C-alpha positions in Angstrom: 154.2 9.2 186.4 152.9 5.5 185.4 155.2 2.3 187.0 155.9 -0.6 184.9 155.7 -3.7 186.9 157.2 -6.7 184.9 154.7 -9.9 184.2 156.0 -12.5 186.8 157.7 -9.7 189.4 156.4 -10.5 192.3 156.4 -14.6 191.4 158.8 -16.1 190.1 157.9 -19.2 188.3 159.5 -22.6 190.0 157.2 -25.9 189.7 159.5 -27.8 191.5 158.6 -25.6 194.1 155.5 -25.3 194.4 154.4 -28.7 193.7 156.6 -29.4 197.4 154.6 -26.9 199.5 151.7 -28.9 197.6 152.7 -32.1 199.0 153.9 -30.8 202.3 150.7 -28.6 202.7 148.2 -31.9 201.5 150.0 -34.1 204.5 149.9 -31.2 207.0 145.9 -30.7 205.5 145.9 -34.5 206.3 146.9 -34.4 209.9 145.1 -31.4 210.7 141.8 -33.9 209.4 143.2 -35.8 211.8 144.2 -34.3 214.7 142.5 -31.2 214.4 139.6 -31.3 211.9 138.3 -27.0 212.7 141.8 -26.1 211.8 141.9 -27.9 208.3 141.2 -24.7 206.7 144.5 -23.0 207.7 146.2 -25.3 205.1 143.8 -24.2 202.3 145.8 -21.3 201.1 149.3 -22.6 201.2 147.4 -25.5 199.3 145.4 -24.5 196.6 148.3 -21.4 196.0 151.0 -24.0 195.2 149.0 -26.8 193.0 147.4 -23.1 190.8 151.8 -22.2 190.9 152.7 -25.9 190.2 149.9 -25.9 187.1 151.7 -22.9 185.8 148.1 -21.1 185.9 149.6 -18.5 188.3 
């Protein structure tokens, strides 16, 4: 049995949401760089995924 999935079934394009998440995660990353630089990697998945979505690459 073959299941056909729509192209954007898991990801719904919403560039304004993605830009908002990117900006918030950038602020969080800068804050982490100032206070806890060893935890900066925690913000990267949110930041780069949101940037890719905002630029229409997902």
